[in-house]
N, C-alpha and C positions, 0 to 999 in steps of 0.2 A: 027087087026094087032097092035102089041105093039112095037112101035119104040122108039128110044131115044127122039124124038121130043115130044112124048106123054107120056113119062115115068112119069113125074111129075103129069100129070093129072090123072094117074091111081093109085096114092097113093104110087109111088116109092120114092126113096130118093131124086131125083132131081139132077141137075147138081152141086149143092153146095157140094156134097159129094167128089168131086175132090179136094176140098180145104184141106181136112184132111191130105193127104200125104204131101202137101206143109207145113202145120202147123207143123207137126212132124219133117220134115226135117229142118225147120228153128229152132225149139226148140233144136234139137240135135246139129246143127252147133253152136248155141249160147252157149250151155253148154260146148262143146269142146273148143271153143274160150276162154270162161271165165276160164276154168281150165288151159289152156296153158299159159294164161297171169299170172294167180295166181302162178303157179308152176315156171314160168320163173322169177318172182320177188323173190320168195323164194330162188331160186338158184343163186341169184345175185352175191354172193361172190365166187361161184364155177365155174364161167364161165372160158373159156380158157383164159390164160394170153395174154396180148398184144404181138405184135411181139417183137423181140429182140431189135430193134432200139428204140421203145417206152419204153421198160423196162430200157434200158441203159440211155435214157434221164431222166426218172423218178429217177433213182438212182443218177444221177449227180445233178439233181435239189434238191433232198432231202439231199444232202451232204454226201451220202454214199461213193462216189468216188471223187477224185480230178480231175482237168482239164486234167492233163497229162494222167491219166489212162483212162479218157473218150475218148480222141482223139485216144489213142492207140487201145482201144477196138473197137471204131467206124471204124478205118481203117481196122482192122481184119474182122469185120462183112461185110464191103463193098467188101473186096477182096474175101471173101468166097461166096458172091452172084454174083460173076463174074463182079464186077465193077459197080453194080447197086447202084444208089445214092438215 
């Protein structure tokens, strides 16, 4: 009778053969993770822009708009969001 317990004794591959699928799964996950991180960094400038409040604050901080225009646009954005601050 040739059971799993005696498989290694009979010249079979032994229980270590179960590690091969785990090795390949880990290798594939590693490659996919590496590619996602690499592609994510390459597209750094193409990410979606920040929200409108952050964009408005950035424009004000860089001097593109003055204080009056900043407050006017900020009040419009807050009103359009239903009073959210």
